[in-house]
BALOBA-1460 file (C-alpha; in Angstrom, 3 decimals):
// residues 305
<rec num="1" residu="m" x="-15.247" y="23.395" z="-8.540"/>
<rec num="2" residu="r" x="-18.021" y="20.827" z="-8.093"/>
<rec num="3" residu="d" x="-20.251" y="21.207" z="-5.056"/>
<rec num="4" residu="d" x="-22.879" y="18.661" z="-6.136"/>
<rec num="5" residu="i" x="-21.075" y="15.494" z="-4.964"/>
<rec num="6" residu="p" x="-23.462" y="13.492" z="-2.740"/>
<rec num="7" residu="g" x="-22.653" y="13.943" z="0.927"/>
<rec num="8" residu="d" x="-22.701" y="10.223" z="1.682"/>
<rec num="9" residu="a" x="-19.966" y="9.695" z="-0.903"/>
<rec num="10" residu="l" x="-17.648" y="11.747" z="1.286"/>
<rec num="11" residu="d" x="-18.679" y="10.533" z="4.739"/>
<rec num="12" residu="t" x="-15.565" y="9.884" z="6.782"/>
<rec num="13" residu="p" x="-15.421" y="6.237" z="7.873"/>
<rec num="14" residu="d" x="-14.841" y="5.353" z="11.509"/>
<rec num="15" residu="d" x="-11.145" y="4.601" z="12.051"/>
<rec num="16" residu="q" x="-12.053" y="2.021" z="14.699"/>
<rec num="17" residu="s" x="-14.286" y="0.074" z="12.316"/>
<rec num="18" residu="g" x="-11.448" y="-0.888" z="9.997"/>
<rec num="19" residu="e" x="-13.234" y="0.750" z="7.060"/>
<rec num="20" residu="i" x="-10.297" y="2.948" z="6.226"/>
<rec num="21" residu="h" x="-7.115" y="2.868" z="4.189"/>
<rec num="22" residu="p" x="-4.010" y="2.406" z="6.369"/>
<rec num="23" residu="l" x="-2.785" y="5.847" z="5.244"/>
<rec num="24" residu="f" x="-5.527" y="7.287" z="7.484"/>
<rec num="25" residu="r" x="-4.756" y="5.130" z="10.487"/>
<rec num="26" residu="g" x="-4.777" y="7.306" z="13.595"/>
<rec num="27" residu="a" x="-6.614" y="10.177" z="11.918"/>
<rec num="28" residu="p" x="-7.995" y="12.754" z="14.374"/>
<rec num="29" residu="s" x="-11.691" y="12.369" z="15.148"/>
<rec num="30" residu="s" x="-12.346" y="16.094" z="15.518"/>
<rec num="31" residu="t" x="-15.076" y="17.789" z="13.485"/>
<rec num="32" residu="e" x="-12.503" y="20.250" z="12.138"/>
<rec num="33" residu="f" x="-10.318" y="17.465" z="10.744"/>
<rec num="34" residu="r" x="-13.293" y="15.638" z="9.240"/>
<rec num="35" residu="k" x="-14.281" y="18.817" z="7.410"/>
<rec num="36" residu="l" x="-10.714" y="19.289" z="6.180"/>
<rec num="37" residu="r" x="-10.553" y="15.708" z="4.965"/>
<rec num="38" residu="k" x="-13.858" y="15.952" z="3.129"/>
<rec num="39" residu="r" x="-12.810" y="19.224" z="1.523"/>
<rec num="40" residu="l" x="-9.565" y="17.688" z="0.270"/>
<rec num="41" residu="v" x="-11.387" y="14.702" z="-1.200"/>
<rec num="42" residu="r" x="-14.087" y="16.884" z="-2.770"/>
<rec num="43" residu="e" x="-11.655" y="19.364" z="-4.324"/>
<rec num="44" residu="t" x="-9.350" y="16.647" z="-5.619"/>
<rec num="45" residu="r" x="-12.224" y="14.749" z="-7.153"/>
<rec num="46" residu="a" x="-13.505" y="17.972" z="-8.713"/>
<rec num="47" residu="a" x="-10.140" y="18.639" z="-10.377"/>
<rec num="48" residu="i" x="-9.915" y="15.055" z="-11.634"/>
<rec num="49" residu="e" x="-13.378" y="15.337" z="-13.198"/>
<rec num="50" residu="t" x="-12.975" y="18.897" z="-14.489"/>
<rec num="51" residu="y" x="-9.782" y="18.068" z="-16.392"/>
<rec num="52" residu="d" x="-10.828" y="14.541" z="-17.419"/>
<rec num="53" residu="m" x="-7.841" y="12.865" z="-15.824"/>
<rec num="54" residu="i" x="-9.194" y="9.341" z="-15.505"/>
<rec num="55" residu="r" x="-8.903" y="6.577" z="-18.058"/>
<rec num="56" residu="p" x="-10.207" y="3.471" z="-16.255"/>
<rec num="57" residu="g" x="-7.580" y="0.775" z="-15.976"/>
<rec num="58" residu="d" x="-4.609" y="3.137" z="-16.266"/>
<rec num="59" residu="r" x="-1.694" y="3.011" z="-13.866"/>
<rec num="60" residu="w" x="-0.550" y="6.202" z="-12.138"/>
<rec num="61" residu="l" x="2.958" y="6.860" z="-10.859"/>
<rec num="62" residu="v" x="2.309" y="9.017" z="-7.778"/>
<rec num="63" residu="c" x="5.442" y="11.021" z="-7.066"/>
<rec num="64" residu="l" x="6.285" y="11.241" z="-3.364"/>
<rec num="65" residu="s" x="8.976" y="13.698" z="-2.288"/>
<rec num="66" residu="g" x="8.278" y="13.383" z="1.416"/>
<rec num="67" residu="g" x="6.870" y="16.909" z="1.610"/>
<rec num="68" residu="k" x="3.455" y="17.821" z="2.988"/>
<rec num="69" residu="d" x="1.905" y="18.221" z="-0.473"/>
<rec num="70" residu="s" x="2.918" y="14.814" z="-1.801"/>
<rec num="71" residu="y" x="1.760" y="13.085" z="1.405"/>
<rec num="72" residu="t" x="-1.612" y="14.781" z="1.015"/>
<rec num="73" residu="l" x="-1.796" y="13.748" z="-2.639"/>
<rec num="74" residu="l" x="-0.960" y="10.133" z="-1.826"/>
<rec num="75" residu="a" x="-3.524" y="9.899" z="0.973"/>
<rec num="76" residu="v" x="-6.386" y="11.562" z="-0.901"/>
<rec num="77" residu="l" x="-5.871" y="9.496" z="-4.063"/>
<rec num="78" residu="h" x="-5.883" y="6.297" z="-2.009"/>
<rec num="79" residu="e" x="-9.048" y="7.401" z="-0.240"/>
<rec num="80" residu="l" x="-10.749" y="8.057" z="-3.585"/>
<rec num="81" residu="k" x="-9.631" y="4.637" z="-4.814"/>
<rec num="82" residu="w" x="-10.711" y="3.089" z="-1.486"/>
<rec num="83" residu="r" x="-14.196" y="4.539" z="-2.043"/>
<rec num="84" residu="g" x="-14.366" y="3.212" z="-5.616"/>
<rec num="85" residu="l" x="-14.164" y="6.706" z="-7.129"/>
<rec num="86" residu="l" x="-10.760" y="6.353" z="-8.799"/>
<rec num="87" residu="p" x="-10.598" y="3.300" z="-11.112"/>
<rec num="88" residu="v" x="-6.831" y="3.340" z="-11.664"/>
<rec num="89" residu="d" x="-3.853" y="1.493" z="-10.206"/>
<rec num="90" residu="l" x="-1.600" y="3.597" z="-7.956"/>
<rec num="91" residu="l" x="2.163" y="3.174" z="-7.544"/>
<rec num="92" residu="a" x="3.969" y="5.555" z="-5.190"/>
<rec num="93" residu="c" x="7.488" y="6.517" z="-6.208"/>
<rec num="94" residu="n" x="10.225" y="8.387" z="-4.391"/>
<rec num="95" residu="l" x="13.285" y="9.534" z="-6.317"/>
<rec num="96" residu="d" x="16.194" y="9.790" z="-3.872"/>
<rec num="97" residu="q" x="18.390" y="12.398" z="-5.568"/>
<rec num="98" residu="g" x="21.409" y="11.905" z="-3.344"/>
<rec num="99" residu="q" x="21.101" y="15.019" z="-1.210"/>
<rec num="100" residu="p" x="23.467" y="14.857" z="1.796"/>
<rec num="101" residu="g" x="21.639" y="13.930" z="4.954"/>
<rec num="102" residu="f" x="18.503" y="12.722" z="3.158"/>
<rec num="103" residu="p" x="16.805" y="10.217" z="5.510"/>
<rec num="104" residu="a" x="16.710" y="7.344" z="3.029"/>
<rec num="105" residu="t" x="14.828" y="4.914" z="5.300"/>
<rec num="106" residu="v" x="11.888" y="7.179" z="6.213"/>
<rec num="107" residu="l" x="9.755" y="6.780" z="3.092"/>
<rec num="108" residu="p" x="10.343" y="3.042" z="2.479"/>
<rec num="109" residu="e" x="9.406" y="2.300" z="6.082"/>
<rec num="110" residu="f" x="6.380" y="4.599" z="5.966"/>
<rec num="111" residu="l" x="5.065" y="3.147" z="2.701"/>
<rec num="112" residu="t" x="5.627" y="-0.453" z="3.766"/>
<rec num="113" residu="e" x="3.968" y="0.084" z="7.140"/>
<rec num="114" residu="r" x="0.986" y="1.816" z="5.483"/>
<rec num="115" residu="q" x="0.644" y="-0.966" z="2.869"/>
<rec num="116" residu="v" x="1.259" y="1.317" z="-0.111"/>
<rec num="117" residu="a" x="2.687" y="-0.186" z="-3.300"/>
<rec num="118" residu="h" x="5.860" y="1.727" z="-4.045"/>
<rec num="119" residu="r" x="9.209" y="2.001" z="-5.775"/>
<rec num="120" residu="i" x="12.241" y="3.771" z="-4.354"/>
<rec num="121" residu="e" x="14.769" y="4.903" z="-6.963"/>
<rec num="122" residu="y" x="18.251" y="6.260" z="-6.201"/>
<rec num="123" residu="q" x="19.826" y="8.637" z="-8.730"/>
<rec num="124" residu="d" x="22.540" y="11.068" z="-7.622"/>
<rec num="125" residu="t" x="21.305" y="14.142" z="-9.461"/>
<rec num="126" residu="y" x="22.445" y="16.305" z="-6.531"/>
<rec num="127" residu="s" x="26.098" y="15.993" z="-7.540"/>
<rec num="128" residu="i" x="25.262" y="16.878" z="-11.146"/>
<rec num="129" residu="v" x="23.347" y="19.994" z="-10.077"/>
<rec num="130" residu="k" x="26.126" y="21.131" z="-7.728"/>
<rec num="131" residu="e" x="28.718" y="20.591" z="-10.476"/>
<rec num="132" residu="k" x="26.798" y="22.398" z="-13.237"/>
<rec num="133" residu="i" x="25.270" y="25.340" z="-11.327"/>
<rec num="134" residu="p" x="27.581" y="28.060" z="-9.946"/>
<rec num="135" residu="e" x="27.374" y="28.805" z="-6.241"/>
<rec num="136" residu="g" x="24.595" y="31.269" z="-5.470"/>
<rec num="137" residu="r" x="22.554" y="30.473" z="-8.580"/>
<rec num="138" residu="t" x="19.150" y="28.786" z="-8.443"/>
<rec num="139" residu="y" x="19.267" y="24.995" z="-8.626"/>
<rec num="140" residu="c" x="15.552" y="24.468" z="-9.272"/>
<rec num="141" residu="s" x="15.508" y="24.436" z="-13.083"/>
<rec num="142" residu="l" x="18.195" y="21.797" z="-13.636"/>
<rec num="143" residu="c" x="17.116" y="19.799" z="-10.607"/>
<rec num="144" residu="s" x="13.530" y="19.602" z="-11.862"/>
<rec num="145" residu="r" x="14.615" y="18.634" z="-15.401"/>
<rec num="146" residu="l" x="16.751" y="15.782" z="-14.118"/>
<rec num="147" residu="r" x="14.001" y="14.664" z="-11.770"/>
<rec num="148" residu="r" x="11.373" y="14.793" z="-14.518"/>
<rec num="149" residu="g" x="13.505" y="12.735" z="-16.898"/>
<rec num="150" residu="n" x="14.000" y="10.033" z="-14.290"/>
<rec num="151" residu="l" x="10.331" y="9.958" z="-13.353"/>
<rec num="152" residu="y" x="9.303" y="9.580" z="-16.995"/>
<rec num="153" residu="r" x="11.734" y="6.682" z="-17.337"/>
<rec num="154" residu="i" x="10.411" y="5.008" z="-14.204"/>
<rec num="155" residu="a" x="6.810" y="5.466" z="-15.343"/>
<rec num="156" residu="r" x="7.603" y="3.701" z="-18.620"/>
<rec num="157" residu="e" x="9.439" y="0.888" z="-16.845"/>
<rec num="158" residu="e" x="6.467" y="0.367" z="-14.523"/>
<rec num="159" residu="g" x="3.860" y="0.434" z="-17.290"/>
<rec num="160" residu="c" x="2.297" y="3.679" z="-16.074"/>
<rec num="161" residu="q" x="0.292" y="5.990" z="-18.320"/>
<rec num="162" residu="a" x="0.483" y="9.042" z="-16.035"/>
<rec num="163" residu="v" x="2.967" y="10.795" z="-13.774"/>
<rec num="164" residu="v" x="1.066" y="12.401" z="-10.899"/>
<rec num="165" residu="l" x="2.488" y="15.407" z="-9.051"/>
<rec num="166" residu="g" x="1.557" y="17.141" z="-5.800"/>
<rec num="167" residu="h" x="1.398" y="20.733" z="-7.056"/>
<rec num="168" residu="h" x="-1.527" y="22.586" z="-5.494"/>
<rec num="169" residu="r" x="-3.492" y="25.788" z="-6.139"/>
<rec num="170" residu="d" x="-0.816" y="28.020" z="-4.613"/>
<rec num="171" residu="d" x="1.943" y="26.455" z="-6.738"/>
<rec num="172" residu="i" x="-0.136" y="27.208" z="-9.823"/>
<rec num="173" residu="l" x="-0.668" y="30.822" z="-8.727"/>
<rec num="174" residu="e" x="2.998" y="31.328" z="-7.877"/>
<rec num="175" residu="t" x="4.065" y="29.957" z="-11.251"/>
<rec num="176" residu="f" x="1.647" y="32.309" z="-12.992"/>
<rec num="177" residu="f" x="3.181" y="35.338" z="-11.262"/>
<rec num="178" residu="m" x="6.714" y="34.017" z="-11.860"/>
<rec num="179" residu="n" x="5.962" y="33.930" z="-15.576"/>
<rec num="180" residu="l" x="4.236" y="37.323" z="-15.424"/>
<rec num="181" residu="f" x="7.022" y="39.110" z="-13.550"/>
<rec num="182" residu="h" x="10.085" y="37.328" z="-14.911"/>
<rec num="183" residu="g" x="9.091" y="35.349" z="-18.012"/>
<rec num="184" residu="g" x="7.070" y="37.902" z="-19.958"/>
<rec num="185" residu="r" x="4.190" y="35.508" z="-20.601"/>
<rec num="186" residu="l" x="0.819" y="34.488" z="-19.192"/>
<rec num="187" residu="a" x="1.312" y="30.844" z="-18.287"/>
<rec num="188" residu="s" x="1.179" y="28.551" z="-15.300"/>
<rec num="189" residu="m" x="1.127" y="24.841" z="-14.421"/>
<rec num="190" residu="p" x="-1.657" y="23.047" z="-16.298"/>
<rec num="191" residu="p" x="-3.585" y="20.493" z="-14.221"/>
<rec num="192" residu="k" x="-3.149" y="18.048" z="-17.103"/>
<rec num="193" residu="l" x="-0.628" y="17.947" z="-19.945"/>
<rec num="194" residu="l" x="0.891" y="15.494" z="-22.376"/>
<rec num="195" residu="n" x="4.665" y="15.107" z="-22.305"/>
<rec num="196" residu="e" x="6.747" y="15.973" z="-25.347"/>
<rec num="197" residu="e" x="7.071" y="12.338" z="-26.388"/>
<rec num="198" residu="g" x="3.301" y="11.989" z="-26.299"/>
<rec num="199" residu="d" x="3.264" y="8.782" z="-24.245"/>
<rec num="200" residu="l" x="2.597" y="10.061" z="-20.711"/>
<rec num="201" residu="n" x="0.089" y="12.359" z="-19.084"/>
<rec num="202" residu="v" x="1.325" y="14.640" z="-16.313"/>
<rec num="203" residu="l" x="-1.458" y="15.202" z="-13.783"/>
<rec num="204" residu="r" x="-1.913" y="17.619" z="-10.869"/>
<rec num="205" residu="p" x="-5.033" y="16.457" z="-8.998"/>
<rec num="206" residu="l" x="-4.471" y="18.972" z="-6.159"/>
<rec num="207" residu="a" x="-4.994" y="21.901" z="-8.551"/>
<rec num="208" residu="f" x="-7.984" y="23.172" z="-6.519"/>
<rec num="209" residu="v" x="-6.417" y="22.512" z="-3.083"/>
<rec num="210" residu="a" x="-4.918" y="25.278" z="-0.922"/>
<rec num="211" residu="e" x="-1.374" y="24.807" z="0.368"/>
<rec num="212" residu="a" x="-2.533" y="25.645" z="3.890"/>
<rec num="213" residu="d" x="-4.911" y="22.672" z="3.805"/>
<rec num="214" residu="c" x="-2.070" y="20.350" z="2.757"/>
<rec num="215" residu="d" x="-0.029" y="21.652" z="5.677"/>
<rec num="216" residu="r" x="-2.875" y="21.212" z="8.169"/>
<rec num="217" residu="f" x="-3.609" y="17.719" z="6.916"/>
<rec num="218" residu="a" x="-0.017" y="16.438" z="6.996"/>
<rec num="219" residu="r" x="0.529" y="17.906" z="10.464"/>
<rec num="220" residu="a" x="-2.703" y="16.424" z="11.811"/>
<rec num="221" residu="m" x="-1.786" y="12.986" z="10.443"/>
<rec num="222" residu="g" x="1.745" y="13.210" z="11.830"/>
<rec num="223" residu="y" x="3.318" y="12.240" z="8.524"/>
<rec num="224" residu="p" x="7.164" y="12.312" z="8.560"/>
<rec num="225" residu="v" x="7.705" y="15.398" z="6.399"/>
<rec num="226" residu="i" x="11.152" y="15.660" z="4.787"/>
<rec num="227" residu="p" x="12.312" y="19.196" z="3.824"/>
<rec num="228" residu="c" x="14.102" y="19.923" z="0.538"/>
<rec num="229" residu="d" x="17.403" y="21.341" z="1.798"/>
<rec num="230" residu="l" x="18.836" y="21.787" z="-1.699"/>
<rec num="231" residu="c" x="16.473" y="24.564" z="-2.751"/>
<rec num="232" residu="g" x="15.436" y="25.685" z="0.710"/>
<rec num="233" residu="s" x="18.988" y="26.659" z="1.596"/>
<rec num="234" residu="q" x="19.194" y="29.319" z="-1.123"/>
<rec num="235" residu="e" x="18.319" y="32.892" z="-0.237"/>
<rec num="236" residu="g" x="16.283" y="35.249" z="-2.406"/>
<rec num="237" residu="l" x="14.663" y="32.734" z="-4.712"/>
<rec num="238" residu="q" x="12.177" y="34.431" z="-6.995"/>
<rec num="239" residu="r" x="9.489" y="31.955" z="-6.021"/>
<rec num="240" residu="m" x="9.896" y="32.788" z="-2.348"/>
<rec num="241" residu="q" x="9.530" y="36.461" z="-3.186"/>
<rec num="242" residu="v" x="6.291" y="35.743" z="-5.051"/>
<rec num="243" residu="k" x="5.044" y="33.583" z="-2.184"/>
<rec num="244" residu="k" x="5.719" y="36.410" z="0.258"/>
<rec num="245" residu="l" x="3.840" y="38.844" z="-1.990"/>
<rec num="246" residu="l" x="0.820" y="36.534" z="-2.188"/>
<rec num="247" residu="d" x="0.919" y="36.029" z="1.584"/>
<rec num="248" residu="e" x="0.823" y="39.802" z="2.089"/>
<rec num="249" residu="w" x="-2.138" y="40.185" z="-0.290"/>
<rec num="250" residu="e" x="-3.960" y="37.355" z="1.440"/>
<rec num="251" residu="a" x="-3.330" y="38.871" z="4.871"/>
<rec num="252" residu="r" x="-4.772" y="42.225" z="3.755"/>
<rec num="253" residu="s" x="-7.693" y="40.693" z="1.845"/>
<rec num="254" residu="p" x="-8.558" y="37.159" z="2.994"/>
<rec num="255" residu="g" x="-9.746" y="35.033" z="0.083"/>
<rec num="256" residu="r" x="-7.625" y="36.908" z="-2.479"/>
<rec num="257" residu="r" x="-5.770" y="33.749" z="-3.531"/>
<rec num="258" residu="q" x="-8.993" y="31.959" z="-4.392"/>
<rec num="259" residu="v" x="-10.252" y="34.945" z="-6.394"/>
<rec num="260" residu="m" x="-7.005" y="35.073" z="-8.377"/>
<rec num="261" residu="f" x="-7.102" y="31.339" z="-9.029"/>
<rec num="262" residu="r" x="-10.694" y="31.624" z="-10.216"/>
<rec num="263" residu="a" x="-9.491" y="34.251" z="-12.694"/>
<rec num="264" residu="l" x="-7.111" y="31.671" z="-14.203"/>
<rec num="265" residu="t" x="-10.136" y="29.470" z="-14.933"/>
<rec num="266" residu="n" x="-12.140" y="32.337" z="-16.435"/>
<rec num="267" residu="v" x="-9.959" y="33.582" z="-19.302"/>
<rec num="268" residu="r" x="-11.371" y="35.883" z="-21.999"/>
<rec num="269" residu="p" x="-9.062" y="35.675" z="-25.040"/>
<rec num="270" residu="s" x="-10.746" y="38.608" z="-26.781"/>
<rec num="271" residu="h" x="-9.811" y="40.842" z="-23.852"/>
<rec num="272" residu="l" x="-6.092" y="40.118" z="-24.071"/>
<rec num="273" residu="p" x="-3.760" y="41.648" z="-26.693"/>
<rec num="274" residu="d" x="-2.450" y="38.345" z="-28.061"/>
<rec num="275" residu="a" x="-3.227" y="38.107" z="-31.783"/>
<rec num="276" residu="k" x="-2.150" y="34.444" z="-31.807"/>
<rec num="277" residu="l" x="-4.755" y="33.558" z="-29.205"/>
<rec num="278" residu="f" x="-7.778" y="35.345" z="-30.657"/>
<rec num="279" residu="d" x="-8.750" y="36.057" z="-34.278"/>
<rec num="280" residu="f" x="-9.106" y="39.828" z="-34.148"/>
<rec num="281" residu="a" x="-9.290" y="39.915" z="-37.954"/>
<rec num="282" residu="a" x="-12.710" y="38.287" z="-37.701"/>
<rec num="283" residu="l" x="-14.100" y="41.300" z="-35.830"/>
<rec num="284" residu="e" x="-15.830" y="43.493" z="-38.389"/>
<rec num="285" residu="p" x="-18.613" y="46.066" z="-37.945"/>
<rec num="286" residu="g" x="-21.977" y="44.725" z="-38.977"/>
<rec num="287" residu="l" x="-21.341" y="41.066" z="-38.117"/>
<rec num="288" residu="p" x="-24.290" y="39.629" z="-36.173"/>
<rec num="289" residu="g" x="-23.691" y="39.045" z="-32.490"/>
<rec num="290" residu="v" x="-20.464" y="41.059" z="-32.395"/>
<rec num="291" residu="g" x="-20.166" y="43.738" z="-29.760"/>
<rec num="292" residu="e" x="-18.626" y="44.592" z="-26.433"/>
<rec num="293" residu="n" x="-20.365" y="41.721" z="-24.658"/>
<rec num="294" residu="f" x="-20.417" y="39.187" z="-27.495"/>
<rec num="295" residu="n" x="-20.110" y="35.451" z="-26.975"/>
<rec num="296" residu="e" x="-16.585" y="34.544" z="-28.063"/>
<rec num="297" residu="k" x="-17.712" y="31.089" z="-29.137"/>
<rec num="298" residu="n" x="-19.694" y="32.673" z="-31.971"/>
<rec num="299" residu="i" x="-16.617" y="34.259" z="-33.525"/>
<rec num="300" residu="p" x="-15.099" y="32.118" z="-36.306"/>
<rec num="301" residu="d" x="-11.520" y="30.878" z="-36.466"/>
<rec num="302" residu="l" x="-10.768" y="31.074" z="-32.761"/>
<rec num="303" residu="r" x="-7.210" y="29.804" z="-32.744"/>
<rec num="304" residu="e" x="-5.320" y="27.731" z="-30.218"/>
<rec num="305" residu="h" x="-2.138" y="29.293" z="-28.852"/>
């Protein structure tokens, strides 16, 4: 994470002066909130720079579910653009998936009142998921596939080059442990990837941001958070079990989540038993620079997995 961003680039403008994006209208003036806001901006900017997300002039489809994470994403990206640090066009998008009781007017009213360019799309994927998935089974996989397909379509229709999601550090950690415990692989959510068709980037600018900070920010701003009742109503989801496990580790050893996330950014292929990831055949006694603490970059034929 970058810590060398000039302090004046992150100074919080005075809400009363008008030098603020409408998404921050009514922001608390407390020192604690100002620190939180600066941290969110700094960490988001660091992820954007670290993973080379910006192509100046691109258009980003910023996906807004109505949850705390997507509100945080929307606000921080607009603040970066407001400060001249994000040279892309932003279009917020909510996909109304037809869930019973979904408050369909909340997000359009919020986005209009806060002067955010947006598109609201209605697609009844809820009925499809309920029809295809037996009662008691997890809806998440099919729901996310249907949602992703619609978002890709919308991005193309709107001339966007990137679909931007609100997954944060804790989502990335949870996905890693889901794959470890249940998928038999070391994998997680990449902060940046190219879709299968090769025409859209999928970006996660909150990759360095803690979920707790998203929660504190959305609560402090009083954003109208909308829960996901489809998935939240199911008991015993594997992800919730992993989240509980991480919470317990964090409670016993504060800072554990950040240490584990740092490990995901500090991978040593030669110290993992995956012959597709590292060229073990190149390790021969007598080669210069080869030893227990060798520099992996000096080993030839390091393969991509």
